[in-house]
C-alpha positions in Angstrom: 3.5 -52.8 55.7 2.8 -49.7 57.8 2.0 -49.9 61.5 -0.2 -47.1 62.8 1.9 -45.4 65.6 -0.4 -42.4 66.5 -2.2 -43.0 69.7 -5.5 -41.2 70.5 -7.6 -42.0 73.5 -11.1 -40.5 73.8 -14.2 -41.4 75.7 -16.5 -43.7 73.8 -19.0 -44.9 76.4 -17.1 -47.2 78.6 -14.6 -48.1 75.9 -11.2 -46.6 74.9 -10.4 -45.7 71.3 -6.9 -46.5 70.0 -5.7 -45.7 66.5 -2.7 -47.9 67.1 -4.9 -51.0 67.1 -4.8 -52.1 63.5 -1.6 -53.4 62.1 -1.5 -53.7 58.4 0.7 -56.7 58.4 -0.7 -59.8 56.5 -0.8 -63.2 58.0 -1.8 -66.5 56.4 -5.6 -65.6 56.5 -5.1 -62.2 54.9 -2.9 -63.7 52.2 -5.5 -66.5 51.6 -8.3 -64.0 51.5 -6.6 -61.8 48.9 -5.7 -64.8 46.9 -9.2 -66.2 46.9 -10.8 -62.9 46.1 -8.5 -62.4 43.1 -9.2 -66.0 42.0 -13.0 -65.4 42.4 -13.0 -62.2 40.2 -10.8 -63.9 37.6 -13.2 -66.8 37.4 -16.5 -65.0 37.3 -15.3 -62.2 35.0 -18.0 -59.7 36.0 -19.4 -57.5 33.2 -21.4 -54.3 33.2 -23.6 -53.0 30.5 -25.0 -49.5 29.8 -27.3 -47.9 27.2 -27.0 -44.3 26.2 -30.3 -43.1 24.6 -30.8 -40.3 22.2 -33.4 -38.7 24.6 -35.4 -39.3 27.7 -39.0 -39.4 26.3 -40.6 -40.8 23.1 -43.8 -40.7 21.3 -45.5 -43.8 19.9 -44.2 -44.2 16.3 -40.8 -42.8 17.0 -37.5 -44.7 17.1 -35.4 -45.2 20.3 -31.8 -44.7 19.2 -29.2 -46.0 21.5 -25.6 -47.0 21.9 -24.7 -50.0 24.0 -21.5 -50.2 26.1 -20.1 -53.3 27.7 -17.2 -53.1 30.1 -15.2 -55.5 32.2 -16.6 -55.2 35.7 -13.4 -54.5 37.6 -11.3 -52.2 35.4 -14.3 -50.8 33.4 -12.2 -51.2 30.2 -14.3 -52.0 27.1 -15.1 -55.7 27.2 -13.8 -57.9 24.4 -14.7 -61.3 25.8 -18.5 -61.2 25.2 -19.4 -60.0 21.8 -23.1 -60.5 21.9 -25.5 -58.2 23.8 -29.3 -58.7 24.4 -31.5 -55.6 24.7 -35.1 -56.0 25.8 -38.0 -53.6 25.9 -40.4 -54.6 28.7 -43.9 -53.1 29.2 -45.6 -52.2 32.4 -47.3 -55.6 32.4 -43.7 -57.0 32.8 -43.7 -58.6 29.3 -40.9 -58.5 26.8 -42.5 -56.7 23.8 -39.3 -56.4 21.7 -35.8 -57.7 21.8 -32.6 -57.0 19.8 -29.4 -59.1 19.6 -26.4 -56.9 19.0 -22.9 -57.8 17.7 -20.4 -55.9 19.8 -17.2 -54.5 18.4 -14.6 -53.3 21.0 -17.4 -53.4 23.6 -19.9 -51.2 21.9 -22.7 -51.4 19.3 -25.4 -49.0 18.0 -29.1 -50.1 18.2 -32.6 -48.9 17.8 -36.2 -49.9 18.5 -38.9 -48.6 16.2 -42.0 -48.0 18.4 -45.3 -48.9 16.7 -47.6 -45.9 16.4 -50.2 -48.0 18.2 -48.0 -48.6 21.2 -49.8 -48.0 24.4 -48.7 -45.0 26.4 -46.7 -45.8 29.6 -43.4 -46.2 31.3 -41.4 -49.1 29.8 -38.2 -50.7 31.0 -35.1 -51.2 28.8 -32.6 -53.8 30.0 -29.2 -54.9 28.5 -27.3 -58.1 29.3 -25.0 -60.7 27.9 -25.5 -64.4 28.2 -22.5 -64.6 30.5 -24.2 -62.0 32.9 -27.1 -64.4 33.3 -24.8 -66.6 35.4 -24.7 -63.9 38.0 -28.5 -63.2 37.8 -30.8 -60.5 36.5 -29.9 -58.2 39.4 -26.7 -57.3 37.5 -28.4 -56.3 34.3 -28.5 -52.7 33.2 -32.1 -51.4 33.4 -33.6 -48.0 33.0 -37.2 -46.6 32.6 -38.3 -45.2 29.2 -41.4 -42.9 29.0 -43.6 -43.3 25.9 -46.3 -40.7 25.2 -49.2 -41.3 22.8 -51.9 -38.9 24.0 -54.5 -41.6 23.6 -56.2 -40.7 26.8 -56.0 -41.8 30.4 -58.8 -44.4 30.4 -56.8 -47.0 28.5 -53.8 -46.4 30.6 -55.7 -46.8 33.8 -57.0 -50.2 32.5 -53.4 -51.2 31.7 -52.2 -50.1 35.1 -55.0 -52.2 36.7 -53.8 -55.2 34.7 -50.1 -54.6 35.6 -48.4 -56.3 38.5 -50.0 -54.7 41.6 -47.5 -53.6 44.3 -48.2 -53.5 48.0 -49.7 -50.1 48.6 -48.6 -47.6 51.2 -45.4 -46.2 52.6 -42.6 -48.6 53.5 -39.9 -47.8 56.0 -36.8 -49.9 56.5 -34.1 -49.7 59.1 -30.5 -50.6 58.6 -28.1 -50.7 61.6 -24.6 -49.8 60.4 -22.4 -52.9 59.9 -25.5 -55.2 60.0 -26.8 -55.5 63.6 -27.8 -53.7 66.7 -25.8 -55.0 69.7 -27.1 -54.4 73.2 -25.0 -51.8 75.1 -23.1 -50.6 72.0 -23.9 -47.3 70.2 -24.8 -47.7 66.6 -25.7 -45.5 63.6 -29.1 -46.6 62.2 -29.9 -45.7 58.6 -33.5 -45.6 57.4 -35.3 -45.3 54.1 -39.0 -44.5 53.5 -40.5 -45.3 50.1 -43.9 -45.1 48.5 -45.7 -47.8 46.5 -43.4 -47.6 43.6 -40.1 -47.3 45.5 -39.8 -43.5 45.3 -38.4 -41.8 48.4 -40.9 -40.0 50.6 -40.3 -37.7 53.6 -41.0 -38.9 57.2 -40.3 -37.6 60.6 -40.8 -38.7 64.2 -39.1 -40.3 67.1 -37.7 -43.6 68.4 -39.3 -44.8 71.6 -38.6 -47.7 74.0 -41.2 -50.1 75.4 -42.3 -47.5 78.1 -42.9 -44.8 75.5 -39.7 -42.9 76.4 -38.2 -41.0 73.5 -34.6 -42.1 72.8 -34.0 -40.4 69.4 -35.5 -37.9 67.0 -35.5 -38.7 63.4 -36.2 -36.8 60.2 -35.5 -37.8 56.6 -33.4 -35.7 54.3 -32.9 -36.5 50.7 -35.5 -38.9 49.1 -36.8 -40.3 52.4 -33.4 -41.4 53.7 -31.7 -40.4 57.0 -30.0 -41.7 60.1 -30.0 -41.6 63.9 -27.9 -42.8 66.8 -29.1 -45.5 69.2 -27.6 -47.4 72.1 -30.1 -50.3 72.7 -30.5 -51.7 76.1 -30.4 -55.5 76.6 -33.9 -57.0 76.4 -35.6 -53.9 75.2 -37.6 -53.4 72.0 -37.8 -50.1 70.1 -40.3 -48.6 67.7 -40.4 -45.7 65.3 -43.3 -43.4 65.8 -43.5 -41.6 62.4 -45.6 -39.0 60.6 -45.9 -39.4 56.8 -46.1 -36.6 54.2 -49.8 -37.2 54.1 -50.1 -36.4 57.8 -50.8 -40.1 58.7 -49.1 -41.5 61.8 -47.6 -45.0 61.6 -45.5 -47.2 63.9 -42.7 -49.4 62.7 -40.6 -51.8 64.9 -36.8 -51.6 64.8 -34.6 -54.6 64.4 -34.1 -56.5 67.7 -30.8 -55.9 69.4 -28.5 -58.9 69.7 -27.0 -59.8 73.1 -23.5 -60.3 71.7 -21.6 -59.4 68.6 -19.7 -56.6 66.9 -20.4 -53.1 65.6 -18.5 -51.4 62.8 -18.7 -47.7 62.0 -17.1 -46.1 58.9 -16.7 -42.4 59.1 -15.9 -40.7 55.7 -13.4 -37.9 56.1 -11.9 -35.5 53.7 -8.9 -37.5 53.0 -9.8 -41.0 54.1 -12.0 -43.3 56.3 -12.0 -43.9 60.0 -13.1 -47.5 60.8 -14.2 -48.1 64.4 -14.8 -51.6 65.8 -16.5 -52.6 69.1 -17.2 -56.0 70.6 -19.7 -57.2 73.2 -19.4 -60.9 74.3 -20.5 -62.9 77.3 -18.3 -62.5 80.4 -15.1 -64.4 80.3 -14.8 -64.5 76.5 -11.1 -64.0 75.7 -9.8 -61.4 73.3 -9.7 -62.3 69.7 -7.8 -61.3 66.6 -10.1 -59.6 64.0 -9.4 -58.6 60.4 -10.7 -55.6 58.5 -10.6 -55.7 54.7 -11.5 -52.8 52.4 -11.9 -53.4 48.6 -13.5 -51.8 45.6 -14.7 -54.2 42.9 -12.4 -56.9 44.2 -9.3 -54.7 44.3 -8.1 -54.8 47.9 -7.1 -51.3 49.2 -6.5 -52.3 52.9 -6.2 -55.4 55.0 -5.4 -54.9 58.7 -5.6 -56.9 61.9 -5.9 -56.3 65.6 -6.6 -58.0 68.9 -9.9 -56.8 70.4 -11.7 -57.3 73.7 -14.8 -55.8 75.3 -13.1 -52.9 77.0 -11.5 -51.1 74.1 -12.9 -49.8 70.8 -10.3 -50.0 68.1 -9.9 -47.9 65.0 -7.9 -47.5 61.8 -7.5 -44.6 59.4 -7.4 -45.6 55.7 -6.3 -42.9 53.2 -8.6 -42.4 50.2 -5.6 -42.6 47.8 -5.4 -46.3 48.5 -8.7 -46.9 46.7 -9.8 -46.8 43.1 -13.0 -44.8 42.6 -16.4 -46.4 43.2 -18.2 -48.3 46.0 -15.9 -49.5 48.7 -16.8 -52.5 50.8 -15.5 -52.6 54.4 -15.8 -56.1 56.0 -15.0 -57.2 59.5 -13.9 -60.9 60.1 -13.9 -62.3 63.7 -11.3 -64.5 65.2 -12.9 -67.6 63.6 -12.4 -65.8 60.2 -16.2 -65.4 59.7 -17.5 -62.2 58.2 -19.5 -60.4 60.9 -20.0 -56.8 59.7 -20.0 -55.0 56.4 -20.4 -51.4 55.4 -20.3 -49.6 52.1 -18.8 -46.1 51.4 -18.3 -44.2 48.2 -14.8 -43.3 47.1 -14.8 -40.1 45.1 -11.3 -40.4 43.7 -12.4 -40.8 40.1 -13.3 -37.4 38.6 -14.0 -39.0 35.2 -12.9 -38.0 31.8 -12.8 -34.3 30.9 -15.1 -34.0 27.9 -15.5 -30.8 26.0 -18.2 -30.4 23.3 -17.8 -27.2 21.4 -20.1 -26.1 18.5 -18.3 -23.7 16.1 -21.0 -21.1 16.6 -23.4 -20.1 19.3 -26.3 -19.4 16.9 -27.3 -21.0 13.6 -30.0 -20.5 11.0 -32.2 -23.1 9.5 -30.5 -25.9 7.5 -27.1 -24.6 8.4 -24.0 -26.7 8.9 -22.9 -27.3 12.5 -19.4 -28.4 13.3 -18.8 -29.8 16.7 -15.3 -30.2 18.2 -14.9 -32.9 20.8 -11.9 -33.1 23.2 -11.3 -36.0 25.6 -8.6 -35.9 28.3 -7.8 -37.8 31.4 -8.1 -36.3 34.9 -4.4 -35.5 34.6 -5.0 -33.5 31.4 -3.5 -36.1 29.0 -5.4 -36.8 25.7 -7.6 -39.8 25.9 -8.6 -42.2 23.1 -12.2 -43.4 23.6 -15.6 -44.3 22.2 -18.5 -41.9 22.6 -22.1 -41.2 21.5 -23.6 -37.7 20.9 -27.2 -36.6 21.1 -28.5 -33.2 20.0 -32.0 -32.5 21.3 -34.4 -29.6 21.3 -34.2 -28.4 24.9 -37.6 -26.8 24.7 -39.2 -30.2 23.8 -37.0 -32.9 25.4 -36.6 -32.6 29.2 -33.1 -33.1 30.6 -32.7 -36.4 32.6 -34.0 -35.4 36.0 -32.5 -38.5 37.5 -29.0 -37.8 36.1 -28.5 -41.3 34.8 -25.3 -41.5 32.7 -22.5 -43.9 32.0 -20.4 -42.5 34.9 -23.0 -42.7 37.6 -23.9 -46.2 36.5 -20.4 -47.7 36.4 -19.2 -46.1 39.6 -22.4 -46.2 41.7 -25.6 -47.8 40.6 -24.2 -51.0 39.0 -22.7 -51.9 42.5 -25.8 -51.3 44.5 -29.0 -53.4 45.1 -32.1 -52.3 43.3 -32.9 -49.1 41.5 -31.2 -45.9 42.7 -33.4 -42.8 42.5 -31.8 -39.7 40.9 -28.2 -41.0 40.9 -26.9 -37.8 39.2 -27.7 -35.8 42.3 -24.7 -37.3 44.1 -22.3 -36.4 41.3 -23.5 -33.0 40.0 -23.2 -31.2 43.3 -20.0 -33.0 44.5 -18.3 -31.3 47.3 -21.4 -30.2 49.1 -21.7 -31.4 52.7 -25.4 -32.1 52.3 -24.8 -34.2 49.1 -22.0 -36.1 50.8 -24.3 -36.9 53.7 -27.1 -38.0 51.3 -24.7 -40.3 49.4 -23.5 -41.9 52.7 -27.2 -42.4 53.7 -27.8 -44.1 50.4 -24.9 -46.5 51.0 -26.2 -47.2 54.6 -29.6 -48.2 53.2 -28.9 -49.8 49.8 -26.0 -52.1 50.3 -25.0 -54.9 47.8 -22.2 -57.2 46.9 -21.6 -59.7 44.2 -20.6 -62.6 46.5 -20.8 -64.3 49.8 -17.5 -64.3 51.7 -17.9 -67.9 52.9 -18.1 -69.2 49.4 -15.2 -67.1 48.2 -12.9 -68.2 51.0 -13.9 -71.9 50.4 -13.3 -71.6 46.7 -16.9 -72.2 45.8 -17.2 -70.4 42.5 -20.7 -71.7 41.6 -22.0 -73.0 38.3 -21.8 -70.9 35.1 -24.0 -72.7 32.5 -24.1 -69.6 30.2 -21.0 -69.1 28.0 -19.1 -66.1 26.9 -20.6 -65.6 23.4 -18.1 -64.7 20.7 -20.7 -64.4 17.9 -24.4 -64.3 17.3 -25.6 -67.9 17.0 -28.7 -69.9 16.3 -29.1 -73.1 18.3 -31.6 -75.7 19.3 -32.2 -79.4 19.3 -33.7 -82.2 17.1 -36.1 -84.6 18.6 -38.0 -87.7 17.2 -41.1 -88.5 19.2 -39.8 -86.2 21.9 -36.5 -88.2 22.1 -33.3 -86.2 21.3 -31.6 -87.3 18.1 -27.9 -87.5 17.9 -25.8 -87.2 14.6 -28.7 -85.7 12.8 -27.7 -83.6 9.8 -29.1 -80.1 10.1 -29.1 -77.6 7.2 -29.5 -73.9 7.5 -30.5 -71.8 4.5 -30.0 -68.1 4.8 -31.7 -65.7 2.4 -30.6 -62.2 3.4 -28.5 -60.1 3.4 -26.8 -62.8 1.3 -27.8 -66.3 0.3 -25.7 -69.0 2.1 -26.0 -72.7 3.0 -24.5 -74.2 6.2 -24.6 -77.7 7.6 -23.9 -79.2 11.0 -24.8 -82.3 13.0 -26.4 -82.7 16.4 -24.4 -83.8 19.4 -25.2 -86.7 21.8 -28.0 -84.7 23.5 -29.5 -83.7 20.1 -28.3 -80.1 20.2 -26.9 -78.1 17.3 -25.6 -74.5 16.8 -24.8 -72.3 13.9 -22.5 -69.3 14.7 -20.8 -66.5 12.9 -23.9 -64.4 12.0 -22.0 -61.3 11.0 -24.7 -59.3 9.3 -26.1 -56.1 10.9 -29.7 -56.6 9.6 -32.5 -59.0 10.2 -31.7 -62.5 9.0 -34.3 -64.8 7.4 -33.3 -68.4 7.6 -34.8 -71.9 7.2 -33.7 -74.9 9.2 -34.1 -78.4 7.8 -33.5 -82.0 8.8 -34.1 -84.6 6.2 -35.9 -87.7 7.4 -33.8 -90.9 7.2 -34.2 -94.5 8.1 -35.2 -94.6 11.7 -35.8 -90.8 11.6 -39.2 -90.4 10.0 -40.6 -87.4 11.9 -37.8 -85.2 13.1 -38.8 -82.0 14.8 -36.5 -79.0 15.1 -36.9 -77.1 18.4 -35.0 -73.8 18.0 -33.9 -72.1 21.3 -36.2 -69.2 22.0 -35.1 -65.8 23.1 -34.9 -65.6 26.9 -37.8 -63.6 28.2 -37.4 -64.1 32.0 -38.6 -61.3 34.1 -37.0 -60.9 37.5 -36.6 -58.1 40.1 -34.6 -56.1 37.6 -37.8 -55.2 35.8 -38.7 -51.9 37.3 -42.0 -51.6 39.2 -43.2 -48.3 37.7 -46.1 -46.0 38.4 -48.8 -46.0 35.7 -48.7 -43.1 33.3 -52.4 -42.0 33.6 -51.9 -38.2 32.9 -49.5 -36.3 30.8 -47.3 -33.4 31.9 -47.8 -30.0 30.2 -44.6 -30.5 28.1 -46.1 -33.5 26.4 -48.6 -31.5 24.2 -45.9 -29.6 22.2 -43.7 -32.7 22.0 -46.5 -34.8 20.6 -47.5 -32.1 18.1 -43.9 -31.9 16.9 -43.6 -35.7 16.7 -46.8 -36.1 14.7 -45.7 -33.4 12.2 -42.3 -35.1 11.8 -43.8 -38.6 11.5 -46.4 -37.4 8.9 -43.7 -36.0 6.7 -41.6 -39.2 7.0 -44.7 -41.2 5.9 -45.6 -38.9 3.1 -42.2 -38.9 1.4 -41.2 -42.5 2.1 -40.7 -44.2 -1.2 -42.0 -47.6 -0.1 -42.6 -49.7 2.9 -39.1 -51.1 2.8 -37.4 -47.6 2.9 -35.3 -46.9 5.9 -35.4 -43.2 6.9 -31.9 -42.2 7.8 -30.9 -39.2 10.0 -27.7 -37.4 9.1 -25.3 -39.5 7.1 -22.0 -38.7 5.3 -21.6 -40.4 1.9 -18.0 -40.7 0.8 -16.7 -42.0 -2.6 -14.8 -41.1 -5.7 -15.8 -40.4 -9.3 -15.3 -43.3 -11.7 -13.8 -42.2 -15.0 -15.2 -43.7 -18.1 -12.3 -45.1 -20.1 -14.3 -45.7 -23.3 -16.9 -43.0 -24.1 -18.6 -45.3 -26.6 -19.8 -47.5 -23.7 -21.6 -44.6 -22.0 -25.3 -44.5 -22.3 -25.2 -40.7 -22.8 -22.2 -38.9 -24.2 -23.4 -35.3 -23.7 -25.6 -33.7 -21.1 -28.5 -31.5 -22.1 -28.0 -29.3 -19.1 -25.4 -29.2 -16.3 -26.2 -28.0 -12.8 -23.2 -27.3 -10.5 -24.1 -27.2 -6.9 -21.2 -24.9 -6.1 -22.9 -22.2 -8.1 -26.1 -22.4 -6.2 -26.3 -20.4 -2.9 -27.1 -22.6 0.2 -27.3 -25.7 -2.0 -26.5 -27.9 1.0 -29.7 -26.9 2.8 -31.9 -28.7 0.2 -33.3 -32.0 1.5 -34.2 -33.3 -1.9 -32.3 -33.1 -5.2 -35.5 -32.5 -7.2 -36.2 -29.4 -5.2 -32.8 -28.1 -6.1 -33.4 -28.7 -9.8 -36.8 -27.0 -9.7 -36.6 -23.9 -12.0 -33.0 -24.3 -12.9 -33.3 -26.5 -16.0 -35.2 -25.3 -19.1 -38.1 -27.5 -20.0 -37.9 -29.5 -16.7 -41.0 -29.6 -14.6 -41.1 -31.3 -11.2 -44.6 -32.7 -10.9 -44.2 -34.7 -7.7 -45.2 -33.3 -4.3 -42.0 -32.6 -2.4 -41.3 -31.8 1.2 -40.9 -28.2 1.9 -40.1 -28.5 5.6 -37.4 -30.3 7.6 -39.2 -31.0 10.8 -36.4 -32.7 12.7 -36.6 -31.2 16.2 -36.8 -33.5 19.3 -33.7 -35.3 18.2 -31.9 -33.1 15.7 -28.8 -35.4 15.5 -27.7 -38.7 16.9 -24.2 -40.1 16.4 -23.4 -43.4 18.2 -19.9 -43.7 16.6 -17.9 -40.6 17.7 -14.4 -41.7 18.5 -11.2 -40.0 19.6 -7.8 -41.3 18.8 -4.5 -40.8 20.6 -4.8 -37.0 20.1 -8.0 -37.1 22.1 -9.9 -35.0 19.6 -12.8 -35.6 17.1 -15.0 -33.5 14.9 -18.6 -34.2 13.8 -20.8 -32.3 11.5 -24.5 -32.1 10.9 -27.2 -29.7 9.7 -29.9 -27.9 11.5 -33.5 -28.3 10.4 -36.3 -25.7 9.9 -37.1 -25.9 13.6 -35.8 -23.1 15.8 -35.1 -23.0 19.5 -32.5 -24.0 22.0 -30.6 -27.2 21.4 -28.7 -29.3 23.9 -25.7 -31.5 23.1 -25.0 -34.5 25.3 -21.9 -36.6 25.0 -21.2 -39.8 26.9 -18.6 -42.5 26.6 -15.6 -44.2 27.9 -11.9 -44.2 27.3 -10.0 -47.3 26.2 -8.4 -47.2 29.7 -11.8 -47.5 31.3 -12.5 -43.9 32.5 -16.1 -42.9 31.9 -17.2 -39.3 31.3 -20.0 -37.0 30.2 -20.0 -33.6 28.5 -22.6 -31.1 27.4 -23.1 -27.9 25.6 -25.8 -25.9 23.7 -26.5 -23.7 20.8 -29.5 -21.7 19.4 -31.3 -22.0 16.1 -33.1 -18.9 14.9 -36.0 -20.0 12.6 -37.1 -18.0 9.5 -39.8 -15.5 10.2 
């Protein structure tokens, strides 16, 4: 291992900084730490889920189309261990109003929620998780807000907001000393974050004062209410933040109390690496001790170094960025007793993501014209990438772009490894390279730290209980009781009526439990469970396991939607027009309205013409002889006026009103060549259309791509 030989001595208070301090040579503790961390991640097998939606806002009565992605938490490769994903729609009263259970194939699955046309307007929460993820807790579920407009008026929504969970009102300001603690006599960077009632960042400014009212620092928030300042606390003194809010109100917040002894750790992000600076302050006479610094991303150790430290010197190490995989890095300081004393997060921007190109074959189209889109996926090194993707085509004039920038890349690399909800995560990616953005991202990691484990438990091999299994198939389980007593060896029969009729049987175990697996259908299944009474089992009761509807901190605390933005009026008008046409021309209540589909098949030749019902057609219509035949949305419309004696009496649709979501494809894939082609047709609606592609390669590299085209409507 490399020993740092460069010596730099600069003034740092009364301390001396030495870059030669940390020696990257493992001893028994370092080897044990790496071994236990590897063992921990292998045992807990972390998973990450993500949902790509066809758009950002919906109207009551519309369908939320989405594609679910599940990846292994360390490598981000598509997960093949869990094959069942649960997706919940949670309302602003923190109730699960709809749930889907998806069968995953290669870590992905399409899904949809049909929103009732009576659904109350508001901001809902979508969450996605596996049963295995419940072992780690709801904090690790994927969640995102979904706005639903109905235009039913503000009064009902105000009443709903009143019934919803009421948060603590006002502005909240939190302070986070870098590394964990303020230590008397040692300079520290202190991060702060100001949020409103619903967790949105809000600007603040002011100063830090000591007990005598002396100003010791000036503070001012930057991006989304976050910022930092330097402070060297004096022993025995208390400090307060005298702040002015955006409303003009003045407030006072106490700072964390400084500890008389301990460590500080500063991590300075540089262009090509990170400088880690360690200081110690202990009671007089405390001998020097050997400390360890470990840096890791998702359990993959990038650096482990050790040094002997005392109170007179501040020690430092430089760690190159190329040692890390991309994502959130955790820097941890262990003292001489091998106890974790400080921790700091930093973002490693070494993962530029997949290069995705989405190219329509033309820049401008007419109504009902065929659109061909060429997709190209390549690695950061320019090599073709095989992967799984989803493509949404939206009317840019009706559907706002995601102002928060939430996409699969921001989620996997950033938000999935941070505590709580991250506001506008795309800001930190879309303007990468900017000094202001880099500072804002570092402020975020100063104030929103998170990790999946406690070091003490990892080092001691305490892996915790995991009562929820890795599900390999959709199952139906429960238990059988008789007078509230579990019944063992009871014969349970399951009758399944759709999509096919089947009969299955099993027996309960010693605790009265049973399970039926291998539900391979992609539609709603109607089943009947039965236990026949026997001698000694006169009144058996079947208790099926109910869907889990627990609501934890992952359910977002969202502001009530009491007024609609100006863009809602044209969106709702378009949605009502489209829904009315779908209802008018729907054949029956059981009809499923499809978007764009491709039907492939081959003509079956009749070997014996005598067995045909009709041997000669009265009229033949060949679509290749009809100009723009592919633009007709109904075969009867195409026949109108082209067959002598044929009159079409039914009322047929004359308008294709698809607009907000013109096209949704959850199954775009690229093979070894890294290319794919999709086709669809424009509707009668004109305007600018935005194409958004998201997905992940088989190697675990996420990416996003976008493009646009124009549709010129008929005059």
